[in-house]
C-alpha positions in Angstrom: -36.8 15.4 -10.0 -34.9 12.0 -9.3 -31.2 12.3 -8.5 -28.8 11.5 -11.5 -27.3 8.0 -11.7 -24.1 7.6 -10.0 -20.9 6.4 -11.8 -18.6 3.8 -10.4 -15.8 6.5 -10.3 -18.1 8.7 -8.0 -18.8 5.7 -5.7 -15.1 4.8 -5.4 -14.2 8.4 -4.7 -16.8 8.7 -1.9 -15.6 5.4 -0.4 -12.0 6.7 -0.4 -13.1 10.0 1.3 -14.7 8.0 4.1 -11.6 5.9 4.5 -9.3 9.0 4.5 -11.6 10.8 7.0 -12.1 7.9 9.4 -10.8 4.3 8.9 -11.6 1.5 6.6 -13.8 -0.1 9.2 -15.9 3.1 9.2 -16.9 2.3 5.5 -20.4 0.8 5.3 -23.2 1.1 2.9 -25.0 3.5 5.3 -21.9 5.6 5.6 -21.5 5.7 1.9 -25.1 6.6 1.3 -24.6 9.5 3.6 -21.6 10.7 1.8 -23.3 10.4 -1.5 -26.6 12.0 -0.3 -28.6 8.9 -1.3 -30.8 6.4 0.7 -29.0 3.4 1.9 -31.3 1.1 -0.2 -30.5 3.1 -3.4 -26.7 2.2 -2.8 -27.6 -1.5 -3.4 -28.6 -0.7 -6.9 -24.9 0.1 -7.5 -23.1 -2.2 -5.2 -24.1 -5.5 -3.7 -22.5 -5.2 -0.3 -19.6 -3.9 1.5 -17.4 -6.7 0.2 -18.1 -5.6 -3.4 -17.5 -2.0 -2.5 -14.1 -2.9 -1.2 -13.3 -4.8 -4.5 -14.1 -1.5 -6.4 -12.0 0.5 -4.1 -9.0 -1.9 -4.4 -9.4 -2.4 -8.2 -9.4 1.5 -8.6 -6.3 2.0 -6.4 -4.4 -0.9 -7.9 -5.4 0.1 -11.5 -3.6 3.3 -11.1 -0.2 1.8 -10.2 2.2 1.9 -13.2 4.2 -1.2 -13.9 7.8 -0.6 -15.1 8.5 -1.6 -18.7 11.4 -4.2 -19.2 13.1 -1.5 -21.3 13.3 0.7 -18.1 16.3 -1.0 -16.8 17.6 -4.0 -14.9 15.4 -6.2 -12.7 16.5 -4.5 -9.5 15.8 -1.0 -10.7 12.3 -2.0 -12.1 11.5 -3.7 -8.8 12.5 -0.6 -6.9 10.3 1.5 -9.2 7.3 -0.7 -8.7 7.6 -0.6 -5.0 7.9 3.2 -5.3 4.8 3.4 -7.4 2.9 1.2 -4.9 3.8 3.4 -2.0 2.9 6.6 -3.9 -0.6 5.2 -4.4 -0.8 4.3 -0.7 0.2 7.9 0.2 -2.4 9.3 -2.2 -5.1 7.3 -0.6 -4.4 7.1 3.2 -6.0 4.1 4.9 -6.4 2.1 1.7 -3.4 -0.1 2.5 -5.5 -2.5 4.6 -7.9 -2.8 1.6 -5.1 -3.6 -0.9 -3.5 -6.1 1.5 -6.7 -8.0 1.8 -7.8 -7.7 -1.9 -4.6 -8.0 -3.8 -4.9 -11.6 -4.5 -8.7 -11.7 -5.2 -9.2 -8.3 -7.1 -6.2 -7.6 -9.3 -3.2 -9.8 -9.7 -1.6 -7.4 -12.2 0.9 -5.9 -9.6 1.6 -9.4 -7.9 2.3 -10.9 -11.3 4.5 -8.0 -12.3 6.6 -8.2 -9.0 7.0 -11.9 -9.4 7.9 -11.8 -13.1 10.6 -9.2 -12.3 12.0 -11.4 -9.6 12.1 -14.5 -11.9 13.9 -12.4 -14.5 16.4 -11.4 -11.8 17.3 -15.0 -11.3 15.4 -16.1 -8.3 14.1 -19.6 -8.1 10.3 -20.2 -7.6 10.5 -20.6 -3.8 12.8 -17.6 -3.4 10.3 -15.5 -5.6 7.6 -16.4 -3.2 9.7 -15.4 -0.2 11.2 -12.2 -1.8 7.7 -11.0 -2.7 6.4 -11.7 0.8 9.3 -9.6 2.2 8.3 -6.7 -0.2 4.7 -7.0 0.7 5.4 -7.1 4.4 7.7 -4.0 4.2 5.2 -2.0 2.0 2.1 -2.5 4.1 3.8 -3.2 7.5 5.5 0.2 7.5 2.1 2.0 7.7 1.5 0.3 11.0 4.8 1.3 12.6 4.5 4.6 14.5 7.5 6.2 16.0 6.8 8.3 19.0 9.1 9.9 21.5 8.8 8.9 25.3 6.5 10.8 27.4 7.5 14.4 28.1 9.9 14.5 31.0 11.4 11.0 30.4 15.0 11.9 30.4 16.6 8.9 32.0 20.3 9.4 31.9 22.0 6.9 29.6 18.7 5.9 28.0 19.4 5.2 24.3 15.8 5.5 23.2 15.4 8.9 24.9 18.7 10.0 23.2 17.8 8.9 19.8 14.2 10.0 19.5 15.5 13.6 19.7 16.5 13.0 16.1 13.2 12.1 14.7 12.2 15.7 13.8 15.2 15.7 11.3 13.9 12.6 9.5 10.9 12.5 7.1 8.7 9.7 6.1 10.5 9.6 2.9 13.8 9.1 4.6 12.5 6.0 6.3 11.0 4.7 3.0 14.2 5.3 1.0 16.3 3.5 3.6 14.0 0.6 3.8 13.7 0.1 0.0 17.5 0.5 -0.5 18.2 -2.0 2.2 15.5 -4.4 1.0 16.7 -4.3 -2.7 20.4 -4.4 -1.9 19.6 -7.6 0.2 17.7 -9.2 -2.7 20.5 -8.2 -5.2 23.1 -9.8 -2.9 21.1 -13.0 -2.4 20.6 -13.6 -6.2 24.3 -12.8 -6.8 25.2 -15.5 -4.4 22.7 -17.9 -6.0 24.4 -17.3 -9.4 27.9 -17.9 -8.0 
């Protein structure tokens, strides 16, 4: 008896499992076929190639990101909410940030348009919107590449600021770093647009 047809959702879920277990570079048509228990050739019936597969993954991840409504508050509150919604999606699917970074322009511009429209409404000029969005984008995706780790065991050089401060890392969560970063970023944008208006 032939295996039942796969749905797009099943393919995307399998691809996300592979990315979560390994890394995005480990995702291939061969690896996907093993994950789904199908032949590699059968996978090409559903997806043309790895590029198309990554488009499906990005579209699914981006499609789940809620965009704040204009009635939800002023521009800065909505921008913060949008950044938080994107971050929640990235945490739901570890490893998918790379895919979104590469595919946001080509796959689904809904998020990009929403962020830029919020900034325009906030009073930023066109050039500042581009730079402000680039700052948000860099923060959101760059923070997943930053790994804080203490010095090697036994590195207790007297007067070493790094050695002293990393002892505080266990008291901080990823959420603490995120909130500090978003608060700082949004406050800076708010101050910048206030100067522009004055």
